[in-house]
Each structure stands twice: as C-alpha cells, then as structure tokens.
Phi, psi and omega in degrees: 000132177280133179275122179297151183295342183282343186294123192236030184281339179200182183285336180225066183294141176214101184279136180234135179288126177267318187199138170271123184267329180202143176210132175220187184298330185231006182221150172209138174238134180222150171264122180245159176219138180284128178290337182282307187245357179072015177290142179268146177224142173262126180245128172239131177242136175224133174243125174251122179255125177265101184293335182295318182245001176076014181269157176239143172243112182253125182227137175234146173237139177238112182246126178290145179241154171287161176304317180297319179294317180296316180294322177300313179292323179296321188263357185292135174287336181224078183301328179295336181271356181285143178278112177242028181299338178299340180296333182298333183242003179273125177305139184214169172258136179241133179239113179220197184295343177270355181111195179262129180210159180280137176231159185276358179180169180228162177300149180253008175202160178299156180278327185235000000 
C-alpha cells in the first residue's frame, strides 16, 4: 500500500494494513499502522458510482488513532460492532477529487 503524502505521524511514515474491518462493493474500512513510529490510523474508502454518466467519486479518509483505540480495533472479535463514533469529530485527512485536505471529522460507518 502506498502511503499518502499527507500522513504526518513521523518523519518517514509508511502505512501497513493491520486488519480489514469492513469490506463491501463500494466501501472498505481498515486499521493501518505506521511501520516507522507504530502509530495507528483508521482508513475509510468510499466509492460512489454515478450510473447515469459512468463517473466514479473515490474518497478516502485517514484518521489518527490513539494506541488504545488501535489495539482495541486490532484485537476485537467483532470489529463491525466497535463504536467508532469519535471519528465524526476527529481531525482527519481526506483524499478526494479535489486533492488531499484536512477535515474536522470523518464518517463513522460505511455508506452502503
């Protein structure tokens, strides 16, 4: 997995997928960890397909997690049942058709 340039947890961030938490046709949630500093990140990917004109809108959010949050998601027997509502107010990086920019929160559940 290529690490986006916005990831700012250390001087040489390199994100590695630890666990896929949810996956569907147009959504994916993953727990990532930096190989450099061991910081956890929550990654959400969403694809919106406009069938009328054949266009796609691909959006990713990268939200930093505390060590306790990352360990809880890593070790959970039911990651889909974990409360991640804190993502709604956690500053995150968003990568969409306009580029990479800082946002004040990310979605806390899959769209579809």
